[in-house]
Residue, then its C-alpha position, 0 to 999 in steps of 0.5 A: m436217817s434212821d427213819l429209813h432203816q425199816p419199812p412200815h408194817h403196812a407196806h406192800r411186801i415182795r419176797s423171792d429167792d429167784p432173781d427172775e421172779a424178783t425182777s418180774l415182781v418189781v417191774s410194775y414199780d421199777g419198769h423193765h430192768s435186768r438183774v444178775v446175781h453175784g455169788t451162790g446160795r439163797y438170793g433172799f430178795e425182800a422189798a416193801v413198797l408204799a405208793g401214792r399218786q405222785v410219790r413211791v417209797g421202797w425198801a429192798r434187801t438181798a442176801l447176795g450182791h447183784t447188778v441191776g440195769g435199767s432206767v427210771r421213769d421218774a425222779c429217783v433218789q436211792m440210798s444204800i443203808d449198809t453197803g456202798n453201790r457202784y453206778a455206771f451212767g453210760r461211761r461215767q462211773m460213781e462209787v457211792t458210800p452208805g448213807r449218801l444219796t444218789f439222785i437220778s433224773p427222769g428217763s436216765g438209764f443206769t447200771r448199779r452194782s450192789k453188795a448184799g444189803f439194804m437199800f432205800a429208794m424214793d421216786v417222785d413224779g418228774a413233772a410234779l417235782a419240776a413244777e415244785v422246784r420252779a415255784r420255789r426258785w425263780d431262776a430254776t429251769s424245767e430241764w433236768a441235769r444230764y448227769p446224776e448227783v451224789l448228795d451228802p447233806p450235813g447232819q442237820q439237813k440229813r435229819a430233816l430229810g429223814s423226818a420229812i420222809a418219815d412224815l411221807v410214810s405216815a401220810l402214805d399209810g392213809q392212802r391205802 
């Protein structure tokens, strides 16, 4: 999904070397959360965000590893571009390798330990996504899975998803 490797120039940018400042800057996007940095030196937090009415896409990079704890308000997909992540959902632990997607249902709490590196995330309004799924699948329920899912679509589907996200990013450019 090479379309996800760089945020577009028109995205809202956030930069900070102070982990507390970085946390307070992203609260409006990600809600209240905690952040613990691992290692010493320049944190090098950089984020870029595009937001629409029912969807938000974002890119983040750090120069040091960190652990983030919080919960998601909306349905969320996270993907580490160049390093893996370790998630904890209560007592359930998951290792996610680069390029694989982690789906987190609305309202789910998690802890994510990440190495220094680059991530992509997309949040979609949970009610809108549930309505779309119900409209496309007659057997779908409106309840979200209790546990997160790690997704590793085959090459053709991964390319199609990357293309769809690129189209979404272009559409969000028109909403500025």
